[in-house]
N, C-alpha and C positions, 0 to 999 in steps of 0.2 A: 428441410435442409438446415443444418446447424451452421451458424456463423462463427468464424474463428475469433472474431472480436468478443464473443461471449465467454471465452475462456481466459484464463490467466496467461499473460504473455510476459516473458522476461526480456529485459533489454540485452541486446547482442553485445553492447560495449561493457556493461558493469554487472550484469546478471541480477539486477534489481527488478522488482515487480513494476510493470508500467501502469500508469494511472489513466483511467478513461477520461475523455474530455470531448470537446467540440472545437472545430475551427470554422470560422465564417468566411466563405469565399463566394463572392457575387450574390449574396443573400442566401446562400445554401449553408445549412449546418452539416458539416462534414464530421463524421465520427473520426475520432483520433485517439491515439494512445501516446502518452509522453512519459519520458523518464525524468524524474525530479533531480536525479543525481547528475547525469551527464547532459541532459536536454535533447536527447534524441527523440524524434516524433515519427509516428507511422500513421498515415492517412488511410481510411478505408477506400479500397479500389473502386467499389460500386458507387460510392458517393462522389468520388472523384470523376468517374465516368459521366454521371449525371451533370455535374457542374461544367464538364467539358462540352457535353452536348448542348446545355443551355448557352454557353459562350458561342458556339458556332451558330446557333439559331439567332442569337442576339445580334450578330454581326451582318446577318442577312437582311436585305431590304426586300419586302414583299410589296408587289403592286396589285391591289385588289380593287374590285369595282364597287361603286357606290350605287345602290339600286333603290328605286322607289317601290315600297310595298304599302299599299293603302295610303294612309296619311303620314307614314314614317319612312326613313331611309334605313336600308340595311347594308351592312359591310360583311363580306364573307371572311372568315378566319381560316387560313391555310390549315389543312389537315395535319401537317407535321408539327405545328404549334399546338393543336389540340391533343394530338397523340402524346406529345411530351408532357403536357399538362396532366393527362390522365395517368401516365406512369409515375410522374413525380409526386403527384398529390394522392393518388389511389382513389379519392373521392372527389368528384367534380359535380357541382350542381348545374342544372340547366340555366339558372339564372346568374347573371354576372352584374357587377356594379360598374356604372358608367359615370365618369367625372369629367367636367369641362375644366381642365387645369388652367390654362391660359389661352390667349388668342392663337388659334391654329394648332392647339394641342388638346386631344382627348385621350383619357386612359381608361382601360377596361381592367377590372379586377376579377379573377376567378375565385 
């Protein structure tokens, strides 16, 4: 399927060619078109939907169990987070990076 952002788009206000760029929202690079003359911006709807889905997941609190597996502990990651990571990243390794940030705070990086 062809993406409309791959084509030349003219500004509705001044009929000038809009320039491609990116807008950063919550760590997401959202594709955007901007008019240098009048300042009008158009954000890609698919990218906005992904940023919105991330924001709704970020606001949720998940309660998960800590389990003893051999000599280590395991924490289950809810499926909706993993599914979102798969669709956002397209490639997700089996291995993740784990970091002890500060007392009482651990971070995982996919």
